[in-house]
C-alpha positions, 0 to 999 in steps of 0.5 A: 500500500502506498504511504500517505504523505504528511506535509506534502511531497518533497519535490514537484511532480508534474500533473500533466499526463496523457489526458492533459492537465489532471483534475480531481474528477479525472483522477477519480474517474480513472481510479473507478475505471481501474477498479471496475476492470481489475478490482480494488486490489489493483488500486495504488497511487503508483498504478493509478499514476501509470494509468494517467501517465504521471508520477504517483507523487502528482496524485497526492494533490488530489487525494492525500492518501490511499484512504482519501483515494478510497473515499474519493471512489465513494464520492464518485459513486454518489456523484454518478447517483446524482447524475443519473437522478438529474438525467431522469427527473421523477415524474408522476408515479405510475401507481397510487404511491405517495410522492415521498415513497416513489421518491425513495423507490427512485433513489433506491433503484438508481443506487442499485443500478450504480452498484451493478455498474461498479460492483468491484467498488461496492464494498467501499460503501460499507467499509469506508462508512465504518471508518469515516465520521459523518461530518468528514464524509464527501459532500456528495454522500452528505447530499444523499443522506439529506435527500433521503431525510427530506423524503422522510420528512415529506412523509410526516415523520418526526426526527426520531422516526425519520432517523429509524427509517433512514437507518432501515432504508440504508441497511436494506439498500446496502444489504440487498445489493451485497447479497445480489452481488455475492458470487454464486457460480463455481465453474463458469465453463460448465453448461449444466446448472448443477455443475455450474453452481458446484452443487456437487460440492454441497453435501445433500444429507448435511445441507439439503435445503441449501442445496435445493435452494441454491439455484433460486438463490443464484437468481438476482431479485432485481430492482423489483425485489429491492422496492418490495422489501423497501415497501415492507419496511416503510409500511412498518413505519407508517403503521407505527405512525398511524397507531401513535396517532 
């Protein structure tokens, strides 16, 4: 892992690479492209500098350490979320759902799409949030938090209920995506579904239910499953609100 710099680089390193003058956006985009292609293990300042055609030292102007670069990838995912939401403004709901609930569906589905586009970076949505205090998270992440809380406020939740619903929304979204992206295929060269999944490796006597259910588990639940589960959570909170009244 690259060593973070303390007081800054000891010598000037040019940040004009093969794409011209660097910018934070260009650095983060290239880092995300590298992770998409080769996984998080391939990311280092030296390797990213090679991708951009600059010395690794030049990158510390845009990310002060490896951790800062990882936080930048989380930022890049949330910036893509914002871009997708802006590109497809929400219109009238196709069903009778309240606007706030349709808004939460839209945020969840869009983040789901972002995660499926960049599956190698998805673990950072959990690991970096475990390491970074709220106020130090990237601005795009904080705007995402604010967006969800605003929709919950629109629903009429007070701060206590909004806080609980926010936690449930976040946990369901990240948990659902994590399960969707779990590897299931044992041998992609196999055409037979049982051997493709490696069911012969699972003892039928000891784990009969898991063995029988594995083919269904290998199928993604999709955005429909995501929003169905989200509705179940939201129904719990709205039912509690009606009871309280």
